[in-house]
C-alpha positions in Angstrom: -10.3 22.3 -6.7 -10.4 25.1 -4.1 -13.8 24.1 -2.5 -12.2 20.7 -1.5 -9.3 22.5 0.1 -11.7 24.8 1.9 -13.0 21.8 3.9 -9.6 21.7 5.6 -8.2 25.2 5.5 -9.7 28.7 6.1 -10.1 30.8 3.0 -8.1 33.7 4.6 -5.2 31.3 5.1 -5.1 30.0 1.5 -5.8 33.5 0.1 -2.8 35.0 1.9 -0.5 32.2 0.9 -1.6 32.4 -2.7 -1.4 36.2 -2.9 2.0 36.6 -1.2 3.9 33.4 -2.3 2.5 31.2 -5.1 1.0 34.3 -6.8 4.4 35.9 -6.8 5.9 32.8 -8.6 3.2 33.2 -11.3 3.9 36.9 -11.7 7.6 36.5 -12.1 7.1 33.7 -14.6 5.2 35.9 -17.0 6.7 36.6 -20.4 6.9 40.3 -19.7 9.1 39.6 -16.7 11.4 36.9 -17.9 12.5 38.8 -21.0 14.1 41.3 -18.6 16.0 38.5 -16.8 19.4 37.9 -18.2 19.6 34.5 -16.5 16.7 33.4 -18.6 18.5 34.1 -21.9 21.6 32.4 -20.6 19.8 29.0 -20.4 16.0 29.3 -21.0 15.2 25.6 -20.4 16.7 25.5 -16.9 15.1 28.8 -15.8 12.5 28.4 -13.0 9.9 30.2 -15.2 9.9 27.1 -17.5 9.8 24.6 -14.7 6.6 22.6 -14.1 4.1 24.8 -12.3 5.1 26.1 -8.9 2.4 28.8 -8.8 -1.1 29.0 -7.4 -2.4 26.0 -9.3 0.4 23.9 -8.1 -0.3 24.7 -4.4 -3.9 23.7 -5.0 -3.0 20.6 -7.0 -0.8 19.1 -4.3 -3.2 20.0 -1.5 -5.9 18.2 -3.4 -3.6 15.3 -4.4 -2.5 14.7 -0.8 -6.1 14.1 0.3 -6.4 11.5 -2.5 -3.1 9.9 -1.6 -3.9 9.6 2.1 -7.3 8.0 1.5 -5.8 5.7 -1.1 -2.8 4.4 1.0 -4.7 4.1 4.3 -4.5 0.5 5.3 -2.5 -0.3 2.2 0.9 1.3 2.3 0.5 2.8 5.8 -1.3 1.2 8.8 -5.0 1.8 8.7 -6.3 4.8 10.6 -9.9 5.2 11.8 -11.9 8.3 10.9 -10.8 10.7 13.5 -7.1 10.1 13.0 -7.5 10.1 9.2 -9.3 13.4 9.4 -6.4 14.9 11.4 -3.9 13.6 8.8 -6.0 15.1 5.9 -6.1 18.5 7.6 -2.5 18.5 8.5 -1.5 17.2 5.1 -3.3 20.0 3.3 -1.5 22.6 5.5 1.8 21.0 4.6 0.9 21.0 0.9 0.0 24.6 0.9 3.3 25.6 2.6 5.8 23.2 0.9 6.8 25.3 -2.2 6.2 28.9 -1.0 10.0 29.6 -1.0 10.0 29.2 -4.8 9.0 32.9 -4.8 12.7 33.6 -4.8 13.9 32.8 -8.4 17.6 33.1 -7.5 19.9 30.0 -7.2 19.9 30.6 -3.5 16.0 30.8 -3.4 15.5 27.6 -5.4 18.0 25.7 -3.3 16.7 26.9 0.0 13.0 26.9 -0.6 12.3 24.0 1.7 14.2 25.6 4.6 12.6 29.0 3.8 9.1 27.6 4.4 10.2 25.9 7.6 11.7 29.0 9.1 8.8 31.3 7.9 6.4 29.7 10.4 8.4 31.3 13.3 8.2 34.9 11.9 5.9 37.7 12.9 4.4 37.5 9.4 3.1 34.0 10.1 1.7 34.7 13.5 -1.8 35.6 12.2 -1.9 32.5 10.1 -1.1 30.3 13.1 -3.8 32.1 15.1 -6.2 31.5 12.2 -5.5 27.8 12.0 -5.8 27.4 15.7 -9.1 29.4 16.1 -10.7 27.6 13.1 -9.5 24.2 14.4 -8.4 23.4 10.9 -8.3 19.6 10.3 -9.1 19.1 14.0 -5.4 19.7 14.6 -5.8 22.3 17.4 -8.3 20.1 19.2 -6.0 17.1 19.2 -3.0 19.0 20.3 -4.9 20.8 23.1 -6.1 17.5 24.4 -2.7 15.8 24.7 -1.9 15.9 28.4 1.6 14.6 27.8 2.6 17.9 26.2 2.4 19.6 29.7 4.9 17.0 30.9 7.2 18.1 28.2 6.5 21.8 28.9 5.6 22.4 25.2 2.8 24.7 24.3 0.3 23.2 21.8 0.6 26.2 19.5 4.4 25.8 19.4 4.0 22.1 18.5 1.8 23.2 15.6 4.6 25.5 14.4 7.1 22.6 14.6 4.7 20.3 12.7 4.3 22.9 10.0 8.1 23.4 9.8 8.2 19.7 8.8 7.0 20.7 5.4 10.7 20.8 4.6 10.4 17.0 4.4 8.7 17.2 1.0 12.3 17.6 -0.3 14.0 14.2 -0.5 17.4 15.9 -0.9 17.0 17.8 2.3 15.2 15.1 4.4 16.3 11.7 3.2 14.1 8.7 3.9 16.7 7.5 6.4 16.2 10.8 8.4 12.4 10.5 8.1 12.5 7.0 9.5 14.6 8.0 12.5 12.9 10.4 14.9 16.0 11.3 16.8 17.9 12.0 13.6 14.9 13.9 12.3 14.8 16.1 15.4 18.5 16.9 15.2 18.2 17.7 11.5 15.2 20.0 12.1 16.9 21.8 14.9 19.9 22.5 12.6 17.8 23.6 9.7 15.7 25.9 11.8 18.4 27.4 14.0 20.9 28.2 11.3 20.7 31.3 9.1 19.5 30.4 5.6 22.6 31.9 3.8 25.0 30.1 6.1 23.0 26.9 5.5 23.2 27.5 1.7 27.0 27.9 1.7 27.4 24.9 4.0 25.2 22.7 1.7 27.0 23.9 -1.5 30.3 23.0 0.1 29.0 19.6 1.2 27.7 18.9 -2.4 31.0 19.9 -3.9 32.9 17.6 -1.5 30.5 14.7 -2.2 30.8 15.1 -6.0 34.6 15.1 -5.8 34.7 12.1 -3.5 32.4 10.1 -5.9 34.4 11.1 -8.9 37.6 10.1 -7.2 36.2 6.7 -6.2 34.9 6.2 -9.8 38.4 7.1 -11.2 37.0 9.9 -13.4 39.2 11.7 -15.9 41.8 14.2 -14.7 39.8 16.9 -16.4 36.7 16.0 -14.4 38.6 15.9 -11.2 40.2 19.2 -11.9 36.8 20.8 -12.6 35.3 19.4 -9.4 38.3 20.5 -7.4 37.8 24.0 -8.6 34.2 23.8 -7.6 35.2 22.7 -4.1 37.7 25.5 -3.8 35.1 28.0 -4.9 32.5 26.8 -2.5 35.1 26.9 0.3 36.0 30.4 -0.6 32.4 31.6 -0.8 31.6 30.1 2.7 34.7 31.8 4.2 33.8 35.2 2.5 30.2 35.0 3.8 31.3 34.1 7.3 33.8 37.1 7.3 31.2 39.6 6.3 30.5 42.2 9.0 26.8 41.6 9.3 26.9 37.8 8.8 24.2 36.1 10.9 24.7 32.5 12.0 21.5 31.7 13.8 17.8 32.3 13.5 16.8 35.1 15.9 13.0 34.4 15.4 13.3 31.3 17.6 14.0 33.3 20.7 10.4 34.3 20.8 9.3 30.7 21.4 12.2 29.0 23.3 14.5 29.8 26.1 16.7 26.8 25.1 15.9 25.8 21.5 18.0 22.6 21.4 16.6 21.3 24.7 13.0 22.4 24.3 12.1 22.0 20.6 10.5 18.8 19.1 10.4 17.0 22.4 7.1 15.4 21.3 8.9 13.8 18.4 11.0 11.6 20.6 8.7 11.2 23.6 7.9 7.7 24.9 4.4 8.9 26.0 1.8 6.6 24.2 -0.5 9.4 22.9 2.5 11.3 21.6 3.9 8.2 19.9 0.6 7.9 18.1 0.8 11.5 17.1 4.3 11.0 15.7 3.2 8.0 13.7 0.4 10.1 12.1 2.7 13.0 11.4 5.4 10.9 9.8 2.9 9.0 7.6 1.4 12.3 6.5 4.9 13.4 5.5 5.2 10.2 3.4 1.9 11.1 1.7 3.2 14.7 1.0 6.4 13.3 -0.7 4.3 11.0 -2.7 1.7 13.6 -3.7 4.4 16.0 -4.8 5.9 13.4 -7.0 2.5 12.7 -8.6 1.8 16.3 -9.6 -0.1 16.9 -12.8 1.7 16.5 -16.1 0.9 15.7 -19.7 -2.2 17.4 -21.1 -2.4 19.6 -18.0 1.4 20.3 -17.9 1.9 24.0 -17.6 4.5 26.5 -16.3 3.9 28.7 -13.3 2.6 31.4 -15.7 0.1 28.9 -17.1 1.9 28.4 -20.4 1.2 25.0 -22.0 4.1 22.5 -22.4 3.4 19.8 -24.9 5.4 17.2 -26.9 6.2 17.7 -30.6 4.9 14.6 -32.5 7.8 14.8 -34.9 10.9 15.5 -32.7 9.5 14.2 -29.3 10.9 17.5 -27.8 8.9 19.7 -25.4 7.3 22.8 -26.8 6.5 25.8 -24.7 3.6 28.1 -25.7 4.7 31.5 -24.3 1.9 34.0 -24.4 1.9 37.7 -23.7 -0.2 38.9 -20.8 -2.9 40.4 -23.2 -2.9 37.2 -25.3 -1.9 39.1 -28.5 1.4 37.3 -28.9 2.2 33.6 -28.8 5.8 32.3 -29.1 6.5 28.6 -29.5 9.8 27.6 -27.9 11.2 24.1 -28.5 14.2 22.7 -26.7 15.9 19.3 -26.2 15.6 18.6 -22.5 14.7 15.1 -21.3 12.8 16.2 -18.1 10.4 18.5 -19.9 10.0 16.2 -22.8 9.2 13.2 -20.5 6.8 15.2 -18.4 5.0 16.6 -21.4 4.4 13.0 -22.7 3.3 11.5 -19.4 -0.5 12.0 -19.1 -0.9 10.4 -15.8 1.0 8.9 -12.9 -1.0 7.5 -10.0 -1.1 4.9 -7.3 -3.6 2.2 -8.2 -5.8 0.3 -5.7 -3.2 -2.4 -5.4 -0.6 0.2 -4.3 1.3 0.1 -7.6 2.5 3.0 -9.6 0.6 3.2 -13.0 1.9 5.5 -15.7 0.2 6.6 -18.9 1.5 8.3 -22.0 0.1 10.7 -24.5 1.7 9.1 -27.6 4.3 6.5 -28.5 4.6 7.1 -32.3 6.9 9.8 -33.7 8.1 10.5 -37.2 11.5 8.9 -36.9 13.2 6.1 -35.0 15.5 8.6 -33.4 12.6 10.6 -32.1 10.9 7.5 -30.7 14.1 6.6 -28.9 14.4 10.2 -27.5 10.8 9.9 -26.3 11.5 6.6 -24.7 14.7 7.9 -23.0 12.9 11.1 -21.7 10.0 9.1 -20.3 12.3 6.7 -18.6 14.4 9.5 -17.0 11.2 11.1 -15.5 9.6 7.9 -14.4 12.8 6.8 -12.7 12.7 10.0 -10.6 9.0 9.6 -9.9 9.3 6.0 -8.8 12.3 6.8 -6.6 10.2 9.5 -4.8 7.0 7.4 -4.5 8.5 4.1 -3.5 11.1 5.8 -1.3 8.4 7.6 0.6 7.0 4.3 1.9 10.4 2.6 2.6 10.8 1.8 6.2 13.8 0.5 8.2 14.4 -3.3 7.8 14.9 -3.6 11.6 11.7 -1.9 12.6 10.7 -4.8 14.8 7.4 -6.5 14.5 5.8 -6.5 11.1 3.8 -3.4 10.2 0.0 -3.9 9.7 0.1 -2.9 6.1 -1.0 -4.8 3.1 1.9 -3.8 0.8 5.5 -3.0 1.5 7.4 -0.4 -0.6 9.7 -3.1 -1.9 6.7 -4.9 -3.4 5.3 -1.9 -5.3 5.2 -2.5 -9.1 5.8 0.0 -11.9 3.1 -0.4 -14.5 3.6 1.3 -17.8 0.4 1.5 -19.8 0.5 0.9 -23.6 -0.1 3.6 -26.1 -2.6 3.0 -29.0 -0.4 4.5 -31.7 2.6 2.4 -30.7 2.0 -0.8 -28.6 5.7 -1.3 -28.2 6.4 2.1 -26.6 5.7 0.9 -23.0 7.9 -2.1 -23.6 10.7 0.1 -24.8 10.4 2.4 -21.8 10.6 -0.5 -19.5 13.8 -1.7 -21.2 15.3 1.8 -21.0 14.3 2.1 -17.3 16.1 -1.3 -16.7 19.2 0.1 -18.3 19.1 3.4 -16.4 18.3 1.7 -13.1 18.8 -2.1 -13.1 17.5 -2.3 -9.5 13.9 -1.7 -10.6 14.0 -4.0 -13.7 11.9 -6.7 -12.0 9.4 -4.2 -10.7 8.7 -2.6 -14.1 6.3 -4.1 -16.7 4.1 -2.9 -19.5 0.4 -3.3 -19.2 -2.5 -3.0 -21.6 -3.5 0.4 -23.0 -6.6 2.0 -21.6 -6.0 5.1 -23.7 -9.2 6.7 -25.2 -11.4 4.2 -23.2 -14.7 5.3 -21.7 -13.9 6.9 -18.4 -16.5 5.0 -16.4 -15.3 1.7 -17.9 -11.7 2.5 -17.0 -12.7 3.3 -13.4 -14.7 0.1 -13.2 -11.7 -1.9 -14.5 -9.2 -0.3 -12.1 -11.6 -0.9 -9.2 -12.2 -4.5 -10.1 -10.6 -7.5 -8.4 -7.3 -8.7 -9.8 -7.5 -12.4 -8.8 -4.5 -14.7 -8.4 -5.5 -17.3 -10.9 -4.4 -20.9 -10.4 -4.4 -23.5 -13.2 -7.7 -25.0 -12.1 -9.4 -21.6 -12.1 -8.1 -20.9 -15.6 -9.1 -24.3 -17.0 -12.6 -24.0 -15.5 -13.1 -20.6 -17.1 -11.8 -21.8 -20.5 -13.9 -24.9 -20.4 -17.0 -22.7 -20.0 -15.9 -20.4 -22.8 -15.1 -23.3 -25.1 -18.7 -24.5 -24.7 -19.9 -21.1 -25.7 -18.0 -21.3 -29.0 -14.7 -19.5 -28.1 -11.6 -21.1 -29.5 -9.2 -21.4 -26.6 -6.7 -24.1 -27.5 -4.1 -21.6 -28.6 -3.9 -19.7 -25.3 -0.8 -19.0 -23.3 -2.4 -18.9 -19.9 0.1 -16.6 -18.3 -0.3 -13.9 -20.9 -4.0 -14.4 -21.4 -4.9 -14.0 -17.7 -2.3 -11.5 -16.7 -4.6 -8.5 -16.8 -8.1 -10.1 -16.6 -10.1 -8.8 -13.7 -13.3 -9.8 -12.0 -16.2 -7.5 -11.2 -19.9 -7.3 -10.4 -22.3 -5.1 -12.3 -25.4 -4.3 -10.3 -29.0 -4.5 -11.4 -30.0 -1.3 -13.3 -26.4 -0.4 -14.1 -25.3 0.3 -17.7 -22.4 -1.9 -18.5 -21.5 -0.1 -21.8 -23.0 2.5 -24.0 -23.5 2.4 -27.8 -21.0 4.5 -29.7 -18.5 4.3 -26.9 -14.9 3.2 -27.5 -14.5 -0.6 -27.5 -11.7 -0.8 -25.0 -12.8 -3.8 -23.0 -14.3 -7.2 -23.6 -16.7 -8.5 -21.0 -17.6 -12.1 -20.3 -20.7 -12.6 -18.1 -20.5 -15.6 -15.8 -24.3 -15.9 -15.5 -27.5 -14.6 -17.1 -28.8 -11.1 -16.3 -27.5 -8.7 -19.0 -29.6 -7.4 -21.9 -28.2 -6.1 -25.2 -29.9 -3.2 -27.0 -28.5 -3.1 -30.5 -28.4 0.0 -32.8 -30.2 0.0 -36.1 -33.7 -0.9 -35.0 -32.8 -4.5 -34.0 -34.6 -6.3 -31.2 -33.1 -6.4 -27.7 -31.7 -9.8 -26.7 -30.5 -11.3 -23.5 -26.7 -11.9 -23.1 -25.8 -15.5 -22.6 -23.4 -16.6 -19.9 -19.8 -17.0 -21.1 -20.4 -15.4 -24.5 -18.1 -12.4 -25.1 -19.6 -8.9 -25.2 -17.9 -6.1 -27.0 -15.4 -8.2 -28.9 -16.8 -7.5 -32.4 -16.2 -3.7 -32.1 -12.7 -4.3 -30.7 -11.8 -6.6 -33.5 -12.9 -4.2 -36.2 -11.6 -1.1 -34.4 -14.8 0.8 -34.3 -17.3 2.2 -31.8 -19.7 -0.1 -30.1 -23.0 -0.8 -31.8 -25.1 -1.7 -28.8 -26.0 -0.7 -25.3 -25.8 -3.3 -22.5 -27.8 -3.0 -19.3 -27.8 -5.3 -16.2 -31.3 -6.5 -15.3 -29.9 -8.3 -12.2 -26.5 -8.5 -10.5 -24.0 -10.3 -12.7 -20.4 -11.3 -12.2 -18.2 -10.6 -15.2 -14.6 -11.0 -16.4 -13.1 -7.9 -18.0 -10.3 -8.2 -20.6 -8.6 -5.1 -21.9 -8.8 -4.8 -25.7 -5.0 -5.0 -26.2 -4.8 -8.2 -24.2 -7.8 -9.7 -26.0 -6.4 -8.9 -29.5 -2.9 -10.2 -28.6 -3.8 -13.3 -26.6 -7.5 -14.3 -26.9 -8.6 -13.5 -30.4 -8.0 -16.4 -32.8 -10.9 -17.1 -35.2 -11.6 -20.5 -36.8 -10.5 -21.2 -40.3 -13.1 -22.7 -42.6 -11.4 -26.0 -42.3 -11.3 -25.9 -38.5 -14.9 -24.9 -38.4 -16.0 -27.7 -40.6 -13.9 -30.1 -38.6 -15.4 -28.8 -35.4 -18.8 -30.0 -36.5 -17.7 -33.4 -37.6 -16.6 -32.5 -41.1 -20.2 -32.3 -42.3 -20.9 -36.0 -41.4 -23.8 -37.0 -39.2 -27.3 -35.8 -38.9 -28.3 -32.2 -38.4 -29.5 -33.1 -34.9 -26.2 -34.6 -34.1 -24.4 -31.5 -35.3 -26.6 -29.2 -33.3 -25.6 -31.1 -30.1 -21.9 -31.3 -30.8 -19.8 -29.3 -28.4 -16.3 -28.2 -28.7 -13.8 -30.8 -27.6 -11.8 -30.2 -24.4 -9.1 -27.7 -25.1 -5.4 -28.4 -24.8 -3.9 -26.0 -22.3 -0.5 -24.3 -22.5 1.1 -22.6 -19.6 
């Protein structure tokens, strides 16, 4: 993963950040350290050491992920950028990704709460000066070149290097609680927020934010007419937050502002972030690129690795118990001689451990996959369903929210997909086809607003990786009734029984692709996860067992026999020329398409045995009756 990051960032930069920040998170998460931390024993499952990874691998993961996200959403969920602007966004995005969680080095409640602001303020310290110089001298991501060639900055009296610091401080926007989408969508409000967050002492900010949270919770509880006990508890929290703020402010050495800013500004409020609200055309373009890169950062952070690669900052595996559906932590000693398995009932860790993948597909929809759906009891299945729904609800809120734009933004944006049109696709699980259906139902209960956007889709679990990639890259046509009838008519002539089909269900996940001459469509002994229907000649089938190779006939299914019997494929199929094909996922095929003839139907199909052999050979299936 690191060589990809090296394209955009100097090694000295990443090495310093890893050694002094993410590496410290890893060190403090080691078993030898946490057993000396009383706060760990007070509530192990909520301790930062058992969070999803915030160490070195996490920094690299998000840096790598943001490059994938930016390339994927370009022209789809954000307006299309040409090569030079996209290269700038990739370089800037990797910088943000490497900075965004460095404040997690502080394991205290204060450190966890203020880690976004910590990173934002760090870029103005003496410690960060050499890193700014390094990024500038190396022209990382072509950022320095672009800023140096913006003549409008001289009109604003802002130095390009200072603008770079301000851009890096915007890493705070990875936190949706600190920078809401409403703030991100309003450059004037964003500027004001950044000035407050940068120019206020971190401890003062912390106490102010704790007080604001306590006030908000009490207000919400009052509006919801919560119990007297709840209101009393929240009132006590508010009083405590008020007292702590007053005590901190009264301390002799209490600092209210950030003295590091004095090195860069004579009047911080007047001079800082002028470029963000400038009407200069070239600066407006820069702002658009910066804001959309921040959207990608928020999305990439939400799509961090989980499931089979889900580990803590110390590299300890987190996996789901197949009996209880709880998360299990494998805590190892530094020398590897001890392994302690710790199980606890927490929906976030249980859901994250069972989600093997969460990505944006090529249509701009969020596609989620699971490790398993079957557990040893109905209660365990329901717990797994609930845990998955809780996590997915958080993920979709972050991803969809990242691309939400103001409704009154003026002329329509040149994007192919709006955030409100994004779908939440939950992939089926081979051991329990109803699991994804149940998670969709639970999501609808937790968050009714996304009920219409969530739907289960066919399982691609255990499928050949190349075939999955081919399927997800294929075209998802919008089929009309004539298209469907034409296809079914051709399939009926090839012997397929099609008069039973519900067209909406049958075609819901069928895709269209082209296999090129010389390309292997499928390998022998590979999982039978897709059924292919060639629309013309050009494929050749090489069966196992010493049988002769034969050409595949148009509209005759390929791969269906192995799918039906649930075994590996018994032939290799190669394209001898370019061929267009339909692809049907196995689960869709078995649920909607597969319906063999009974003996009576088969006899009737060929005239009940009446007529000559020649007449029977020329008999074709009658026109099917279509259901929609």
